[in-house]
Rosetta silent file (secondary structure, phi, psi, omega in degrees, C-alpha in Angstrom):
SEQUENCE: MKHWLVVLTVVGVVCAGWGQESSSKSVTVIRAGTLIDGSSNSSRRNQVIVIRGNQIAEVADAASVHIPDGAEIIDLSQATVLPG
SCORE:     score description
SCORE:     0.000 S_00000001
   1 L     0.000  -38.033 -179.155  -79.923 -137.112   68.657 S_00000001
   2 H   -62.588  -39.860  179.809  -76.925 -138.014   70.799 S_00000001
   3 H   -63.964  -38.574  178.855  -75.982 -140.885   68.460 S_00000001
   4 H   -62.249  -40.542  178.879  -76.028 -138.568   65.434 S_00000001
   5 H   -64.250  -39.313  178.736  -73.614 -136.213   67.173 S_00000001
   6 H   -64.528  -46.760 -179.089  -71.274 -139.103   67.955 S_00000001
   7 H   -62.279  -46.300 -179.541  -71.374 -140.377   64.371 S_00000001
   8 H   -64.025  -38.287  178.381  -70.800 -136.922   62.878 S_00000001
   9 H   -65.051  -45.683 -179.608  -67.934 -136.239   65.284 S_00000001
  10 H   -63.440  -44.267  178.933  -66.213 -139.536   64.504 S_00000001
  11 H   -60.451  -41.912  178.580  -66.603 -139.035   60.760 S_00000001
  12 H   -63.190  -42.368  179.512  -65.122 -135.544   61.083 S_00000001
  13 H   -66.168  -44.285  179.794  -62.148 -136.782   63.097 S_00000001
  14 H   -63.688  -45.240 -179.612  -61.450 -139.661   60.708 S_00000001
  15 H   -63.947  -39.414  179.310  -61.713 -137.407   57.641 S_00000001
  16 H   -64.182  -36.318 -179.962  -59.438 -134.776   59.195 S_00000001
  17 H   -74.518  -24.188 -178.172  -56.812 -137.421   59.884 S_00000001
  18 H   -60.596  -42.264 -178.037  -56.907 -138.823   56.350 S_00000001
  19 H   -64.499  -30.424 -178.236  -55.193 -135.824   54.820 S_00000001
  20 H   -87.192  -30.049 -170.470  -52.329 -136.078   57.286 S_00000001
  21 H  -113.765    3.822 -173.471  -51.880 -139.838   57.400 S_00000001
  22 H   -63.052  -30.457 -178.631  -52.818 -141.100   53.937 S_00000001
  23 H   -74.876  -24.133 -178.909  -49.216 -141.565   52.860 S_00000001
  24 H   -89.300   -2.004  179.124  -48.401 -143.785   55.863 S_00000001
  25 L    53.796   48.402  176.187  -51.383 -146.103   55.152 S_00000001
  26 L   -62.641  157.010 -179.173  -52.626 -145.986   58.727 S_00000001
  27 E  -115.738  126.148  175.580  -55.352 -148.463   59.610 S_00000001
  28 E  -120.391  135.506  179.454  -58.599 -147.409   61.260 S_00000001
  29 E  -120.086  127.497  177.202  -61.258 -149.905   62.276 S_00000001
  30 E  -111.246  123.136  174.245  -64.853 -148.845   62.952 S_00000001
  31 E   -92.241  117.312 -177.153  -67.103 -151.228   64.860 S_00000001
  32 E  -109.447  124.842  175.498  -70.677 -150.507   63.734 S_00000001
  33 E   -65.244  -46.078  175.332  -73.673 -151.783   65.692 S_00000001
  34 E  -134.028  132.826  179.365  -75.875 -151.200   62.660 S_00000001
  35 E  -119.155  124.252  171.454  -74.579 -150.362   59.189 S_00000001
  36 L  -104.957  110.106 -171.764  -76.714 -148.832   56.471 S_00000001
  37 L   -88.642   -9.687  177.188  -74.569 -149.240   53.362 S_00000001
  38 L    85.072   -7.125 -179.560  -76.773 -147.334   50.927 S_00000001
  39 L  -118.740  -26.700  179.179  -76.967 -150.128   48.379 S_00000001
  40 L   -97.384  165.508 -177.484  -78.900 -152.975   50.013 S_00000001
  41 L   -82.950  -11.388 -179.101  -82.519 -152.913   51.155 S_00000001
  42 L  -130.146  158.003  177.745  -81.773 -153.864   54.747 S_00000001
  43 L   -79.873  160.811  179.865  -79.339 -152.773   57.426 S_00000001
  44 E  -116.018  136.153 -177.416  -76.473 -154.995   58.564 S_00000001
  45 E   -99.415  149.540  174.526  -75.788 -155.704   62.252 S_00000001
  46 E    50.608   61.437 -179.093  -72.415 -156.026   64.039 S_00000001
  47 E  -106.101  155.818  175.064  -70.183 -154.959   61.165 S_00000001
  48 E  -123.918  131.056  178.849  -66.532 -153.949   61.100 S_00000001
  49 E  -111.482  121.775  179.448  -65.208 -151.409   58.602 S_00000001
  50 E  -104.733  123.078 -178.604  -61.449 -151.509   57.938 S_00000001
  51 E  -116.026  122.647  177.443  -59.986 -148.314   56.476 S_00000001
  52 E  -111.662  119.835 -175.027  -56.418 -148.291   55.117 S_00000001
  53 L    66.123 -115.243  178.345  -55.096 -144.826   54.422 S_00000001
  54 L  -121.367   23.984  179.850  -58.150 -143.038   53.032 S_00000001
  55 E  -127.865  142.501  174.857  -59.934 -146.001   51.428 S_00000001
  56 E   -72.619  120.386 -178.127  -62.339 -148.579   52.802 S_00000001
  57 E   -94.383  -31.033 -174.855  -60.522 -151.893   52.477 S_00000001
  58 E  -160.086  143.182  169.931  -63.094 -154.250   53.970 S_00000001
  59 E  -131.637  122.538 -174.971  -66.582 -154.414   55.450 S_00000001
  60 E  -153.473  167.879  174.041  -67.453 -157.678   57.171 S_00000001
  61 E   -60.817  142.305 -177.779  -69.230 -159.326   60.086 S_00000001
  62 H   -57.751  -33.669 -177.948  -67.423 -158.610   63.340 S_00000001
  63 H   -72.247  -19.368 -172.988  -66.935 -162.324   63.989 S_00000001
  64 H  -109.960   -0.295 -176.177  -65.116 -162.944   60.702 S_00000001
  65 L  -104.587  143.085  175.227  -62.701 -160.018   60.336 S_00000001
  66 L   -94.064  125.306  178.270  -59.114 -159.828   61.603 S_00000001
  67 L   -90.354  119.641 -177.496  -58.253 -156.489   63.195 S_00000001
  68 L   -63.135  147.029  175.561  -54.639 -155.582   62.345 S_00000001
  69 L   -60.800  139.853  177.512  -52.210 -154.886   65.182 S_00000001
  70 L    80.612    3.933 -179.756  -51.796 -151.177   65.878 S_00000001
  71 L   -72.778  143.412  172.046  -55.082 -150.207   64.249 S_00000001
  72 E   -78.623  126.522 -177.031  -56.998 -147.265   65.664 S_00000001
  73 E  -109.841  125.975  176.280  -60.360 -148.663   66.791 S_00000001
  74 E  -110.923  115.751 -174.824  -63.477 -146.507   66.862 S_00000001
  75 E   -94.171  103.230  174.392  -66.271 -148.246   68.762 S_00000001
  76 E  -115.545   35.157 -176.260  -69.695 -147.336   67.410 S_00000001
  77 E   -67.577  -13.268  176.904  -71.193 -150.692   68.386 S_00000001
  78 E  -106.129   12.623 -175.116  -74.113 -148.901   70.038 S_00000001
  79 E  -129.118  169.394  175.215  -74.739 -146.615   67.053 S_00000001
  80 E  -102.327  130.810 -179.205  -75.928 -146.660   63.446 S_00000001
  81 E  -109.188  133.631 -178.391  -73.289 -145.885   60.804 S_00000001
  82 L  -120.755  153.628  175.811  -74.220 -144.353   57.441 S_00000001
  83 L   -69.633  155.042  176.713  -72.122 -143.714   54.331 S_00000001
  84 L   104.497    0.000    0.000  -70.803 -140.233   53.705 S_00000001
């Protein structure tokens, strides 16, 4: 239950910031311990989601993605991240 509250809180904070920062193309990076993407049959472990402005720019394995300088990093490496 605690993980769900963390995920919902982070999603709310990120969404609230999108309306204010979308024109400046801010970069937010979410580190996901487990990612359920809604399209594949299995979950993905240790993923990084890069969000530029209000759009997802990249989803990749944590070992293979470059995190841009100055990006806001949200660490959910101990949680499960769902779309929506």
